[in-house]
C-alpha positions as CSV (number, residue, x, y, z in Angstrom):
1,M,265.5,71.2,-86.3
2,H,265.3,74.2,-88.6
3,N,269.0,74.9,-88.6
4,K,270.9,73.0,-91.2
5,K,274.1,73.2,-89.1
6,K,272.5,71.6,-86.1
7,T,274.1,68.2,-85.5
8,L,272.7,64.8,-84.8
9,S,274.5,64.8,-81.5
10,T,272.8,68.0,-80.5
11,V,269.4,66.8,-81.5
12,L,269.7,63.4,-79.8
13,T,270.8,65.1,-76.6
14,T,267.3,66.5,-76.5
15,L,265.6,63.1,-76.4
16,T,263.8,62.3,-73.2
17,I,263.3,58.6,-72.5
18,S,260.8,57.2,-70.0
19,A,259.8,53.6,-69.4
20,M,257.3,53.6,-72.3
21,V,257.8,56.8,-74.2
22,V,260.7,58.1,-76.3
23,T,260.8,61.7,-77.5
24,G,263.0,63.6,-79.9
25,C,264.3,63.0,-83.4
26,S,267.5,63.0,-85.3
27,S,269.9,65.0,-87.3
28,N,269.8,67.2,-90.4
29,S,273.3,67.6,-91.7
30,G,273.9,66.3,-95.2
31,N,276.8,64.5,-96.7
32,E,278.8,67.5,-97.9
33,N,281.5,67.1,-95.3
34,V,282.2,63.4,-95.9
35,K,285.4,62.4,-97.7
36,S,286.4,59.0,-98.9
37,N,289.9,58.0,-98.1
38,N,291.8,55.0,-99.5
39,D,292.6,53.7,-96.0
40,G,288.8,53.6,-95.2
41,N,288.8,56.3,-92.5
42,K,286.1,58.9,-92.4
43,G,287.1,62.4,-93.4
44,T,286.4,65.5,-91.3
45,G,284.7,65.8,-87.9
46,S,285.2,65.0,-84.3
47,E,283.9,61.4,-84.6
48,A,287.0,60.2,-86.4
49,T,289.4,61.7,-83.8
50,S,287.4,60.5,-80.9
51,T,287.8,56.8,-81.8
52,P,290.2,55.3,-79.1
53,K,292.2,53.4,-81.6
54,E,292.7,53.9,-85.4
55,V,290.6,51.3,-87.2
56,G,289.8,51.3,-90.9
57,Y,286.7,50.1,-92.7
58,P,286.6,46.5,-93.9
59,E,287.4,45.8,-97.6
60,K,284.4,43.5,-97.8
61,V,281.5,42.2,-95.7
62,S,279.2,39.3,-96.1
63,Y,275.7,40.3,-94.8
64,W,272.7,38.1,-94.3
65,V,269.3,39.9,-94.1
66,G,265.7,39.3,-95.3
67,L,264.8,41.1,-98.5
68,N,262.2,43.7,-97.9
69,G,259.3,43.3,-100.3
70,N,259.4,46.9,-101.6
71,A,263.1,46.6,-102.3
72,G,262.7,43.2,-103.9
73,A,260.1,44.6,-106.3
74,T,262.8,46.4,-108.2
75,M,266.2,44.9,-107.2
76,K,267.8,41.6,-106.5
77,D,269.7,42.7,-103.4
78,Y,270.4,45.7,-101.2
79,N,273.4,46.7,-103.3
80,G,270.8,48.3,-105.5
81,I,269.8,50.8,-102.8
82,A,271.3,54.3,-103.4
83,A,272.3,54.7,-99.8
84,Y,274.4,51.5,-99.9
85,K,276.0,52.5,-103.2
86,E,277.0,55.8,-101.6
87,L,278.2,54.0,-98.5
88,E,280.6,51.9,-100.6
89,K,282.0,55.1,-102.2
90,I,282.5,56.6,-98.8
91,T,284.0,53.6,-97.0
92,G,285.4,51.5,-99.8
93,T,283.6,48.5,-98.3
94,K,282.0,46.0,-100.7
95,V,279.0,44.1,-99.4
96,E,278.0,40.7,-100.4
97,F,274.3,40.6,-99.4
98,Q,272.7,37.2,-98.8
99,H,268.9,37.2,-98.9
100,P,267.0,34.1,-97.8
101,P,264.0,33.2,-100.0
102,T,260.9,35.3,-99.0
103,G,258.8,33.4,-96.5
104,Q,261.7,31.1,-95.5
105,E,263.7,33.6,-93.4
106,K,263.1,31.8,-90.1
107,D,263.9,28.4,-91.3
108,Q,267.0,29.6,-93.1
109,F,268.1,31.5,-90.1
110,N,267.8,28.4,-87.9
111,L,269.7,26.2,-90.4
112,M,272.4,28.8,-90.6
113,I,272.8,29.1,-86.9
114,A,272.8,25.3,-86.4
115,S,275.4,24.7,-89.1
116,G,277.8,27.3,-87.8
117,K,278.5,28.4,-91.4
118,M,277.7,32.1,-91.1
119,P,278.3,35.4,-92.9
120,D,280.0,38.3,-91.1
121,V,276.8,40.1,-90.3
122,I,273.4,38.8,-89.5
123,E,270.5,41.2,-89.5
124,Y,267.4,39.6,-87.9
125,T,264.5,40.0,-85.5
126,W,266.3,38.3,-82.7
127,S,263.2,37.6,-80.5
128,A,262.4,35.0,-83.2
129,A,265.7,33.2,-82.6
130,P,265.2,29.8,-81.0
131,K,267.8,30.6,-78.3
132,G,268.4,33.9,-76.5
133,A,271.3,36.1,-77.5
134,D,273.3,35.2,-74.4
135,S,273.2,31.5,-75.4
136,L,274.2,32.3,-78.9
137,I,277.2,34.2,-77.6
138,K,278.2,31.3,-75.3
139,E,277.8,28.9,-78.1
140,K,280.1,31.1,-80.2
141,R,277.6,31.9,-82.9
142,I,277.6,35.7,-82.5
143,I,279.9,37.9,-80.5
144,R,279.4,40.3,-77.6
145,L,279.7,43.9,-78.8
146,N,279.9,46.0,-75.7
147,E,283.7,46.7,-75.8
148,L,283.8,46.8,-79.6
149,I,281.0,49.5,-79.6
150,E,282.8,51.5,-76.9
151,E,286.1,51.4,-78.8
152,N,284.9,51.6,-82.4
153,A,281.4,53.0,-82.5
154,P,281.4,56.6,-81.2
155,N,278.2,57.5,-82.9
156,L,276.2,54.7,-81.4
157,T,277.9,55.2,-78.1
158,K,276.6,58.7,-78.0
159,V,273.1,57.7,-78.9
160,L,273.1,55.1,-76.0
161,N,274.7,57.5,-73.5
162,D,272.1,60.2,-74.4
163,N,269.3,57.7,-74.1
164,P,269.7,55.2,-71.2
165,E,266.4,53.5,-72.0
166,F,267.8,52.5,-75.4
167,R,270.8,51.0,-73.7
168,K,268.6,49.0,-71.3
169,M,266.5,47.6,-74.1
170,I,269.4,46.4,-76.3
171,T,271.3,44.9,-73.3
172,T,270.6,41.3,-72.4
173,D,269.9,40.1,-68.8
174,E,273.6,39.0,-68.6
175,G,274.8,42.4,-69.7
176,N,275.6,41.7,-73.3
177,I,274.9,44.0,-76.2
178,Y,274.6,41.7,-79.2
179,V,273.4,43.9,-82.1
180,M,273.9,47.2,-83.7
181,P,270.2,48.1,-83.2
182,F,267.3,49.4,-85.2
183,L,265.9,52.2,-82.9
184,L,262.7,54.3,-83.2
185,G,263.8,57.9,-82.7
186,D,260.4,59.4,-81.8
187,P,257.1,58.2,-80.2
188,M,255.3,59.0,-83.4
189,L,257.1,56.0,-84.9
190,S,255.8,53.7,-82.2
191,V,252.1,54.0,-83.1
192,F,251.3,52.9,-86.6
193,Y,248.3,50.5,-86.4
194,G,244.7,50.8,-85.3
195,P,240.9,50.7,-86.0
196,V,239.7,52.3,-89.2
197,L,236.2,53.1,-90.5
198,R,234.9,54.4,-93.8
199,G,234.5,58.0,-93.0
200,D,232.3,58.7,-96.0
201,W,229.9,55.9,-94.8
202,L,229.7,57.6,-91.4
203,E,228.9,60.9,-93.2
204,N,226.3,59.3,-95.4
205,L,224.5,58.0,-92.4
206,N,225.1,61.1,-90.2
207,L,227.0,59.0,-87.6
208,E,229.8,60.0,-85.3
209,V,233.1,58.2,-85.0
210,P,232.4,55.5,-82.3
211,K,234.4,55.6,-79.0
212,T,232.9,52.7,-77.0
213,V,232.1,49.1,-77.8
214,S,228.4,49.9,-77.7
215,E,228.8,52.9,-80.0
216,W,230.7,50.6,-82.4
217,E,227.8,48.1,-82.3
218,T,225.4,51.0,-83.2
219,V,227.6,52.0,-86.2
220,L,228.1,48.5,-87.4
221,T,224.4,47.8,-87.3
222,A,223.8,51.0,-89.3
223,F,226.4,49.8,-91.8
224,R,224.5,46.5,-92.1
225,D,221.0,48.0,-92.5
226,Q,221.1,51.5,-94.0
227,D,223.0,51.0,-97.3
228,P,225.9,53.3,-96.6
229,N,227.5,52.5,-100.0
230,K,224.3,53.6,-101.7
231,N,224.1,50.9,-104.3
232,G,220.6,49.8,-103.3
233,E,221.7,46.4,-102.1
234,K,222.3,44.9,-98.6
235,D,225.8,43.8,-99.4
236,E,227.9,45.8,-96.9
237,I,230.3,44.0,-94.5
238,P,230.3,46.1,-91.3
239,Y,233.5,44.8,-89.7
240,L,236.4,42.4,-90.7
241,F,237.6,40.4,-87.7
242,E,241.1,39.0,-87.9
243,I,243.0,37.0,-85.3
244,G,246.3,38.6,-86.6
245,A,244.8,42.0,-86.1
246,L,243.6,41.1,-82.7
247,D,247.1,40.1,-81.7
248,T,248.6,43.2,-83.2
249,G,246.3,45.9,-82.0
250,Q,244.0,44.3,-79.4
251,L,241.0,45.9,-81.0
252,F,237.8,45.5,-78.8
253,L,239.6,43.1,-76.5
254,G,241.6,46.0,-75.1
255,A,238.4,47.5,-73.9
256,W,238.3,44.8,-71.3
257,G,241.8,45.7,-70.0
258,I,243.4,42.5,-71.2
259,M,245.5,41.3,-74.2
260,S,245.4,38.3,-76.4
261,D,248.9,37.1,-75.3
262,F,251.1,37.9,-72.3
263,Y,250.8,41.2,-70.6
264,Q,251.7,42.6,-67.2
265,V,249.8,44.5,-64.5
266,D,251.9,46.2,-61.9
267,G,254.8,43.8,-62.7
268,K,252.7,40.6,-62.7
269,V,252.5,38.6,-65.9
270,N,249.2,37.3,-67.1
271,Y,248.0,35.4,-70.1
272,G,244.9,37.1,-71.6
273,P,242.9,34.2,-73.1
274,I,242.4,32.5,-69.8
275,Q,241.1,35.6,-68.0
276,P,237.3,35.9,-67.4
277,E,237.2,39.1,-69.5
278,F,238.2,37.0,-72.5
279,K,234.9,35.2,-72.3
280,E,233.0,38.5,-72.3
281,F,235.0,39.6,-75.4
282,L,234.3,36.3,-77.2
283,A,230.6,36.5,-76.3
284,T,230.4,40.0,-77.8
285,M,232.2,38.9,-81.0
286,A,230.0,35.8,-81.3
287,R,226.8,37.9,-81.0
288,W,228.1,40.3,-83.6
289,Y,229.0,37.4,-85.9
290,K,225.5,35.9,-85.5
291,D,223.9,39.3,-86.2
292,G,225.9,39.8,-89.4
293,L,228.1,42.6,-88.0
294,I,231.3,40.6,-88.7
295,D,232.4,39.3,-92.1
296,K,230.9,35.8,-92.4
297,E,234.0,34.7,-94.4
298,Y,236.5,36.3,-92.1
299,P,238.7,33.2,-91.5
300,T,239.5,33.1,-95.3
301,T,239.9,36.9,-95.6
302,I,243.4,36.6,-94.3
303,D,244.2,36.3,-98.0
304,A,245.5,39.8,-98.9
305,K,243.9,39.8,-102.4
306,L,240.5,38.8,-101.1
307,K,240.8,41.4,-98.3
308,D,241.7,44.1,-100.8
309,A,238.8,43.1,-103.1
310,K,236.3,43.6,-100.2
311,V,237.7,47.0,-99.3
312,T,238.1,48.3,-102.8
313,G,234.8,46.8,-103.9
314,N,233.1,49.3,-101.6
315,R,231.7,46.6,-99.3
316,L,233.8,46.7,-96.1
317,G,233.0,49.3,-93.5
318,S,235.8,48.8,-90.9
319,L,238.9,46.9,-90.1
320,S,242.3,47.2,-88.3
321,T,245.1,48.5,-90.5
322,Y,248.1,50.7,-91.0
323,P,248.1,54.4,-92.0
324,G,250.3,53.8,-95.1
325,S,249.4,50.4,-96.6
326,G,245.9,50.7,-95.3
327,I,244.5,54.3,-95.2
328,G,246.8,55.7,-97.8
329,R,246.8,52.8,-100.2
330,Y,243.1,52.1,-100.1
331,T,242.3,55.8,-100.6
332,D,244.5,56.0,-103.7
333,L,243.0,52.8,-105.1
334,M,239.4,53.9,-104.6
335,K,239.3,57.7,-105.1
336,G,239.1,57.4,-108.9
337,D,235.7,55.6,-108.7
338,I,234.6,57.1,-105.4
339,P,236.0,60.7,-105.1
340,E,234.5,61.2,-101.6
341,V,236.0,58.0,-100.2
342,S,237.8,58.4,-96.8
343,F,239.2,56.1,-94.1
344,I,239.1,57.5,-90.6
345,G,241.2,56.3,-87.7
346,A,239.0,55.7,-84.7
347,P,240.0,55.6,-81.0
348,Y,240.6,52.1,-79.5
349,P,237.1,51.7,-78.0
350,T,236.5,51.4,-74.3
351,L,233.6,49.7,-72.5
352,D,232.1,52.8,-70.8
353,G,234.0,55.8,-72.2
354,G,236.3,55.9,-69.2
355,D,240.0,55.1,-69.2
356,N,241.7,54.5,-72.5
357,A,241.7,51.0,-73.8
358,I,244.8,49.0,-74.6
359,G,246.1,49.6,-78.1
360,F,249.0,49.0,-80.4
361,Y,252.5,50.3,-79.4
362,S,255.9,49.4,-80.7
363,H,258.9,49.7,-78.3
364,P,261.8,51.8,-79.6
365,F,263.8,48.6,-79.8
366,R,262.0,45.5,-81.3
367,T,265.0,43.2,-81.2
368,I,265.8,44.0,-84.8
369,G,269.5,44.6,-85.4
370,A,272.7,43.5,-87.0
371,A,274.8,41.0,-85.1
372,I,278.4,40.0,-85.9
373,S,279.1,36.3,-86.2
374,T,282.1,34.6,-84.9
375,S,283.0,33.9,-88.5
376,A,284.0,37.5,-89.0
377,K,287.8,38.0,-89.1
378,N,287.6,41.8,-88.5
379,P,284.8,42.6,-86.1
380,E,286.2,45.9,-85.0
381,E,286.3,47.2,-88.6
382,I,282.7,45.9,-89.2
383,V,281.5,47.7,-86.0
384,K,283.1,50.9,-87.3
385,W,281.4,50.4,-90.7
386,L,278.0,49.8,-89.1
387,D,278.5,52.8,-86.8
388,Y,278.6,55.1,-89.8
389,K,274.8,54.9,-90.0
390,Y,274.4,56.3,-86.5
391,G,276.5,59.5,-87.3
392,E,275.2,62.7,-88.9
393,E,275.9,61.8,-92.5
394,G,274.9,58.2,-92.2
395,H,271.7,59.0,-90.4
396,M,270.7,61.3,-93.3
397,L,271.9,58.9,-95.9
398,F,269.9,55.9,-94.7
399,N,266.7,57.9,-93.7
400,F,266.6,60.2,-96.7
401,G,269.0,59.1,-99.3
402,I,271.4,61.5,-101.2
403,E,270.9,65.2,-100.9
404,G,270.1,66.8,-104.2
405,D,268.7,63.6,-105.5
406,S,266.1,62.0,-103.2
407,Y,265.8,65.0,-100.8
408,E,266.6,68.7,-100.5
409,M,267.2,70.7,-97.4
410,V,264.4,73.3,-97.1
411,D,264.6,75.6,-94.1
412,G,266.6,73.0,-92.3
413,Y,264.1,70.2,-93.1
414,P,265.0,67.2,-95.3
415,K,262.2,67.4,-97.9
416,Y,261.8,64.4,-100.2
417,T,262.0,65.3,-103.9
418,D,259.5,64.1,-106.6
419,K,261.8,61.2,-107.2
420,I,260.3,59.8,-104.0
421,L,256.8,61.4,-103.7
422,K,255.9,61.6,-107.4
423,N,258.2,59.0,-108.9
424,P,258.8,59.7,-112.6
425,D,258.7,55.9,-113.3
426,G,255.4,55.6,-111.6
427,L,256.7,53.6,-108.6
428,P,254.6,53.7,-105.4
429,V,256.2,55.9,-102.7
430,T,257.2,52.8,-100.7
431,Q,259.1,51.3,-103.7
432,A,260.7,54.7,-104.5
433,M,261.9,54.9,-100.9
434,A,263.3,51.4,-101.0
435,Q,265.4,52.2,-104.0
436,N,267.1,55.0,-102.0
437,F,267.2,54.3,-98.3
438,V,266.0,51.8,-95.6
439,A,264.0,54.1,-93.3
440,S,260.7,52.7,-94.5
441,W,261.4,49.3,-92.9
442,S,264.4,48.7,-90.6
443,G,268.1,48.3,-90.3
444,P,270.9,49.3,-88.0
445,I,269.9,52.9,-87.8
446,V,267.9,55.4,-85.7
447,Q,264.7,55.9,-87.7
448,D,263.9,59.6,-88.2
449,K,260.3,60.7,-87.7
450,R,260.6,63.2,-90.6
451,Y,260.6,60.2,-93.0
452,L,257.1,59.3,-91.7
453,E,255.9,62.8,-91.7
454,Q,256.3,62.9,-95.4
455,Y,255.3,59.3,-96.1
456,L,251.9,60.0,-94.5
457,Q,250.7,62.6,-96.9
458,L,247.0,62.6,-96.1
459,D,245.5,64.4,-93.1
460,T,243.5,61.3,-92.3
461,Q,246.7,59.3,-91.9
462,K,248.2,61.9,-89.6
463,E,245.1,62.3,-87.5
464,A,244.8,58.5,-87.2
465,Q,248.2,58.2,-85.7
466,K,247.4,61.0,-83.2
467,T,244.2,59.2,-82.3
468,W,245.7,55.8,-81.8
469,A,248.5,57.3,-79.7
470,Q,246.0,58.0,-77.0
471,A,245.5,54.3,-76.2
472,D,246.8,52.7,-73.0
473,H,250.3,51.1,-73.4
474,S,251.1,50.5,-69.7
475,K,250.3,46.8,-69.7
476,L,252.4,45.8,-72.7
477,M,255.4,43.6,-72.0
478,P,258.8,45.3,-72.5
479,P,261.3,43.7,-74.8
480,V,262.3,40.9,-72.4
481,T,264.7,38.1,-73.2
482,L,264.3,34.5,-72.3
483,T,267.2,32.2,-71.5
484,A,267.9,29.2,-73.8
485,D,266.0,26.8,-71.5
486,E,263.1,29.3,-71.1
487,S,262.9,29.9,-74.8
488,S,262.8,26.2,-75.6
489,K,260.1,25.6,-73.0
490,V,258.0,28.6,-73.9
491,S,258.3,27.9,-77.6
492,S,257.2,24.3,-77.2
493,I,254.2,25.3,-75.0
494,M,253.1,28.3,-77.0
495,N,253.2,26.6,-80.4
496,D,250.5,24.2,-79.1
497,V,248.6,26.8,-77.1
498,K,248.4,29.3,-79.9
499,T,247.2,26.7,-82.4
500,Y,244.5,25.7,-80.0
501,R,243.7,29.2,-79.0
502,D,243.2,30.4,-82.6
503,E,241.0,27.3,-83.5
504,M,238.8,27.9,-80.5
505,I,238.5,31.7,-81.0
506,N,237.1,31.0,-84.4
507,R,234.8,28.2,-83.1
508,F,233.4,30.4,-80.3
509,I,232.9,33.4,-82.6
510,M,231.3,31.4,-85.4
511,G,229.0,29.6,-83.0
512,E,230.5,26.2,-83.5
513,E,231.4,26.1,-79.8
514,P,229.0,27.4,-77.1
515,I,230.4,30.2,-75.0
516,D,229.4,28.1,-72.0
517,N,232.3,25.9,-72.8
518,F,234.8,28.7,-72.1
519,D,235.8,27.0,-68.8
520,K,236.8,23.9,-70.7
521,F,238.8,26.0,-73.0
522,V,240.7,27.5,-70.1
523,D,241.2,24.0,-68.5
524,T,242.7,22.8,-71.7
525,I,245.2,25.6,-71.9
526,N,246.1,25.1,-68.3
527,K,246.8,21.5,-69.0
528,M,249.1,22.6,-71.8
529,N,251.3,24.0,-69.0
530,I,250.6,27.7,-69.6
531,D,251.6,28.3,-66.0
532,D,255.2,27.3,-66.9
533,A,255.2,29.8,-69.8
534,I,253.8,32.5,-67.6
535,A,256.5,31.8,-65.0
536,A,259.2,32.1,-67.6
537,Q,257.8,35.4,-68.8
538,Q,257.6,36.6,-65.2
539,A,261.3,35.7,-64.6
540,A,262.3,37.5,-67.8
541,L,260.3,40.6,-66.8
542,D,261.9,40.6,-63.3
543,R,265.4,40.4,-64.9
544,Y,264.5,43.2,-67.3
545,K,263.5,45.4,-64.5
546,N,266.8,44.7,-62.7
547,R,269.0,45.5,-65.7
């Protein structure tokens, strides 16, 4: 990737896909060979001539998508993003973006689908849709894209041909491709969450980074008793437990080899909270809570401002978080008052130091993508327009922005300029990125790891990712799809189960419910028909394996 002339096609050919790991990265050619023609066709290159039939870009497209928070901080819609402005110059396509109110995306999506009054393109996390994609195709809400992609999307076609596991993930059980997908182009992009401790506190107390649950207990006890923030007061909060963080990263629970939701072992689906190991986990957390190792106010600390106050107030010793919005942001916020502050990514702890514990992992396809609705009058043109982002120039444009403005090629590497990394208007890196491209969240693109290599500027961030990547990912469910009937049934069951589960997790940990009542907890979940939900997940897993 140090030759500016190397193409995206060549790079993607080097990708190696296995059942759980994707390797490789994407292109590095800039936009200098792109020409804008009045008829909407791309300029030079083999991609234009390889299209089976001559199709132009659409004159206009209506496009429904949630408004990313970093983008929304400085613009009203995605037409303010430099990459989309440049795309309009190249293709001549004008985009009418429709952004649902923040926090109402799911409700607005459901209303839109039910009404049948839809824009041309709908970008969404489709696993959240109340019915599976196959049903939405049958009900003529969205269209099957297989043939349209084959005929009008040579760039995406090559990506899928070079990476069969990508194709398997984006194809439904009935053989339908329903979105132009958001894909992670490297395993580095799949691991971005894990356990974090105050490294300076560890150093103050001459402690090592813990690797087992018992070592964590020793460290948390020292945080409680030995004044690691050196203010002479016993005001430290050793660990912030969060149910959301438990579901995301499985911290501590993964040491027992189970998960907080559905997971699979050798192809058999299980539901973690009804396993005997879940009782052992709860008993440990309850003891830690009683002993003052867990934040006594943790149920209310889901409030982001309150959480930030505890971290930046130099009181919180450990939590689960992200390398960017956690390690990086908290370091920046605190280093002025505490120059030695550091946040260290720790391994997902095991019980005995043996095999790796279960940890966070994001599959290369997370059901995020742009579908085309049946309201679209020119789907073949829209597919071609979306496909631009998977080609060399589009890949660079939507991962790095405009060459000479938001990035420069340095020895074949797309290096962000100070416009991104040291924004002259004082914008955070995430907002500066959002003004120029979409790589920092999602969209119908192949995300390039080189965006993340530069976003993570601290060594502690980079080391955290490497550490978290060592966790066990073998038991995670692949991106299965439920049928409409399964989806309806599972949604109904799990809405009740999760509400009850969350309530009882808190009650067990806070000592309001004795651990001896765990069997009653399991019986209640069983009576909520969890077996039916497990059966549906098992059927979906079996179908996925047979794709």
